[in-house]
N, C-alpha and C positions, 0 to 999 in steps of 0.2 A: 256405908254409900260412899265416903269419901276415897277411899280405897278403890271402891267400884268407877266413880267417873274418873280417877289417875290413872286406871288402867285403860278405860274406854278411849279417853282422850290420848294417852301415850300410844296408842295403839295405832290411833289415826294418823295422827301426826309423823310417827313411823313409814305408816303406809305412802303416804304422801310424799314423805320425803324419798323413799325408796322408788317411787315411780317417777318423780320429778330429775332425780340426778341420775337417772339410768342413762346409760351412753348408746344403747341399742335404740334400733329405729325401726318400727315395721310402720311401712307406708302403703296399703292397697291400693289407692288409688292414682299414686305417682305423681302427684302433684307436691312434693311436701319437699323437704331442705335438698340441697345438692348433693348431702350424701347418698350412696347406693343404701337402698332398703333391705332391709335384713327379714328373712324369711321367717313364716309365722309357725309356731307350734303346732298349728292343726291343718290338715286340708280341707279341701274344700266341701267334704262331707262329714266333717266333726271329729276326723280320727287325727291321733297323735299321729306326729311326722318323724320322732325319735330323734328330732333336733333341737339344739335349746334345751 
C-alpha cells in the first residue's frame, strides 16, 4: 500500500511540475500575458493539427 501511494503522489507531483514549468503558452481568449500565444494541438473540430 505504501508503494501504491508513493507512486500516485509521485505521479501527481511530476504532472503538476511538468504543467507549471512549461514555457509554452496557449491563450484562447487573448487576454493572457504579453507573449504571443502558442497554437493549440487540436483544431475547432477536435482533430489533431499535426503541430506540437
